[in-house]
C-alpha positions, 0 to 999 in steps of 0.5 A: 500500500502507498501512503506517498509520505515522501512526496507530501509535506508531512509533519510528525504526528503527536501521540494524541493524534495517533490514538485518536485515528486509531480509535476512530478506524476501530470504531468505524472499521470497514466503513470508510475509504481513505479519503472519507475517513479523512474527512470524517475525523473528529479533529482536522489535520494535514493530509500529510500527517494523516498519511504518516499516521496510516502508514504507522498503523499499516506498518504495525499491522493494526490496519489493513485495506481491502480490495475495494479500498476500505480501511479495516481495523485488524489488530487482535491483542488476544491472538498476540498473547497466544503466540507470545505465551507459546512454547519455543522449541 
């Protein structure tokens, strides 16, 4: 997935901003495409900053984007606990 963070004027987002976007995606998983999501956020931000946040969430496997372009929240901490506690050979 391309987020064009190299070609767009970007700013480093604050933790509060990242958490706000993550919560909004989690609450509205699969309902909006990228641009719609940007326009529906409870707090406005620059497009470049939004792309940096999406790239971070994508790189940490917290969001996915389906074939039609809808942003979906996929993070599952319970699955992570299963793998963390699994016996290694």
